[in-house]
C-alpha positions, 0 to 999 in steps of 0.5 A: 487487722484488714489485708494491705491494699496493692491494688492501684484505682482506676479513673475514666475520663469522659469525652465532654464539649462546652463553649467559651465562657461557658461551664464543661461539665468533666465527667469520670467514674473510677473503680477502688477496693476503698470506698473513696479516691482522691481525682487529680484532673487536669485541662491543658491546651498543648501540653500547657495547663489551663487548670488543675481541680481536685476532688478530693473524696470521689465515690470509687463505685464505678458511678459516674461524677462530673465537676465543672469548670468553666471555659475560659477566653484563651482556650477559644480554638484550642484542642484542649485534653482532659485527663485524670488520674486516681489515688486511693488512702493506701497511696495507690495511684492508678495510670491517667485516663485522657479524653478530648475538650471540645470547645466552640 
């Protein structure tokens, strides 16, 4: 039996750009002792959630991953943020990481 995992995973969300009606490339990376982690991403404007997205099994080796999201017309002229958190198989939750999503 292996040692218990008490280390929280880490996620890093990168800044992105997109156009209204276009696909935003939401980029992130994750690190953890386990091979995979669940990533929960949220896109918000002024504290109001526009989207909640989940990647059930993202590689936790630090490689850059991309998830696409279609930018709705409701995002026009708003300051958007993409935030992400990682959960490992042992149930450890890492700190949130946020970045701007610049919409033109």
